[in-house]
C-alpha positions as CSV (number, residue, x, y, z in Angstrom):
1,M,-116.6,236.1,-134.0
2,V,-116.2,239.8,-134.1
3,V,-112.8,241.4,-133.6
4,I,-112.8,245.0,-132.6
5,V,-109.5,246.8,-133.1
6,T,-109.0,250.0,-131.2
7,S,-106.4,252.6,-131.7
8,V,-104.7,255.3,-129.6
9,Q,-103.0,258.4,-130.6
10,I,-99.4,258.9,-129.5
11,S,-96.9,261.8,-129.8
12,I,-93.4,261.2,-130.9
13,R,-90.6,263.5,-131.8
14,K,-90.1,264.5,-135.4
15,D,-86.7,262.8,-135.5
16,I,-88.1,259.5,-134.3
17,Y,-90.9,259.7,-136.8
18,E,-88.4,260.2,-139.6
19,K,-86.4,257.2,-138.4
20,L,-89.5,255.0,-138.3
21,K,-90.5,256.3,-141.7
22,A,-87.1,255.3,-143.1
23,L,-87.5,251.8,-141.7
24,K,-91.1,251.3,-142.7
25,K,-91.8,249.0,-145.7
26,E,-94.2,250.3,-148.4
27,D,-97.0,248.0,-147.3
28,E,-96.6,248.5,-143.6
29,S,-98.4,250.8,-141.2
30,F,-96.6,252.6,-138.4
31,S,-98.2,250.1,-136.0
32,D,-96.7,247.3,-138.1
33,I,-93.2,248.7,-138.0
34,I,-93.3,249.4,-134.3
35,D,-94.6,245.9,-133.7
36,R,-91.9,244.4,-135.9
37,I,-89.2,246.3,-134.0
38,L,-90.5,245.5,-130.6
39,N,-90.8,241.8,-131.4
40,G,-87.2,241.7,-132.7
41,Q,-88.2,241.0,-136.3
42,G,-86.4,244.1,-137.6
43,N,-83.7,243.7,-140.2
44,L,-80.5,244.7,-138.4
45,Q,-78.7,245.5,-141.7
46,E,-81.4,247.9,-142.7
47,V,-81.1,249.6,-139.3
48,I,-77.3,249.8,-139.6
49,K,-77.5,251.2,-143.1
50,C,-80.1,253.7,-142.0
51,Y,-77.8,255.0,-139.2
52,G,-74.6,254.7,-141.3
53,I,-72.7,252.9,-138.6
54,A,-71.5,249.8,-140.4
55,R,-67.7,249.8,-140.6
56,G,-66.5,246.4,-141.8
57,D,-64.9,244.6,-138.8
58,E,-67.0,246.5,-136.4
59,D,-70.1,244.8,-137.7
60,A,-69.8,241.9,-135.2
61,E,-69.5,244.2,-132.3
62,I,-72.3,246.4,-133.5
63,L,-74.5,243.3,-134.0
64,A,-73.8,242.0,-130.5
65,A,-74.5,245.4,-128.9
66,Y,-77.6,245.9,-130.9
67,K,-79.0,242.4,-130.0
68,E,-78.3,242.9,-126.3
69,A,-79.8,246.4,-126.3
70,S,-82.8,245.2,-128.2
71,K,-83.3,242.4,-125.8
72,E,-83.1,244.7,-122.8
73,I,-85.5,247.2,-124.3
74,R,-88.0,244.5,-125.2
75,N,-87.8,243.0,-121.7
76,S,-88.3,246.4,-120.1
77,I,-91.3,247.3,-122.4
78,N,-92.9,243.9,-121.8
79,S,-92.4,244.1,-118.1
80,R,-94.0,247.6,-118.0
81,M,-96.9,246.5,-120.3
82,N,-97.5,243.5,-118.1
83,S,-97.5,245.6,-114.9
84,R,-99.8,248.1,-116.4
85,T,-102.2,245.4,-117.7
86,N,-102.2,243.7,-114.3
87,A,-102.9,247.1,-112.6
88,E,-105.9,247.7,-114.8
89,R,-107.5,244.4,-113.8
């Protein structure tokens, strides 16, 4: 079985690049970190530390808001990707 992996080039703002770079593990590619984030496997505490928003008692509220926003974003992206894939068929 032969697996062919293709790639595409995307443009992102410098500030987004820096945020991704800060979250990227040493052995990860940028594709890996984007995949991890989109699949909800990111470490919330790393994200909170990166953005400096953890404030003790507010953590529970932040966590709930983050999880809800992440879920909505993932659902939106998946829906758009599925629509695009179906349109290409």
